[in-house]
C-alpha positions, 0 to 999 in steps of 0.5 A: 468037974473032969479029972485030969489024967496024969499018964497021958499028960506025962507021956505027951510032955516026954514025947514033946521034949524028946522030939524038940531036943532030938530035932535040935541035936539032929540039926546041930549034927547034920546041919552044922557039924557035918558040913563044917567037917566036910569044909575043914577036910577039903582044905589043902594040908588037912589030913583029918578034921573033927568039929566040936561045937559049944555055946559060944565057940567052934573048935576044930581039931585038925591033923595037918600034913607037915607042909601045911600052911597053918594061917591059910588053913584057919582062914579057909575054914573060917571063910568057907564055913562062915555059914555054919560058924556064924557069930561064934569064935573059931578055935583051931587045934592043930596036930601033926607028926612031931618029934622030940627035937621040935619039942625041945626047940619050941621049949627054947623059944617059949619064953621069948614068944610068951614075952612078945605075946604078953607085950603085944610086940608080935615082931618078937615072935618072928625074931624068936623063930628066926633065932630058933632056926639058927640054934637048931640047924635043919629046923625051919620056922615060919610065922603068920598073923591075922586079926585073931591069931599068931600062927607058928609052923615049925618043920624038921624034915617030915616032922612038924609042930603047929602052934596057934596063939590067940591075939588079945586086944590091947586094953585101956587101963586107968590109974587108980589115982587118976 
């Protein structure tokens, strides 16, 4: 009977694992993340973008120009990067050069916006933003919506604040005594 040599088997297993996992990480970085970075950076209004992949989602951290259209940025990344995103959820994390006035204005509208989102009354978000523009002269706020998110863009001169609020589908509930 032949004696099994442990050292060659261990080295072979370690090399095989390194090649498999190394190949998987290389594919993920060069075949998925980098092309999606290029797609996101090519969208008008995007100053810089960084893609972070996870098991079920793709998060794109984007720095936007103050005049960017947030809804269009999301839709273009989703459409142009569909091959890389696949069936994963796309999450957009926008940042811009904001200011304290925009933060204060957002804090004033936050309660009304949260209530509207909770009750699935999305027109209340638009109404809250219209009211905000009247409360804070010079601050303009626009809203946009699609099947996935509600997009809020607030501007004050060269400063901007962008917010993405995920829409939750309505769920059917049952009464316990039904």
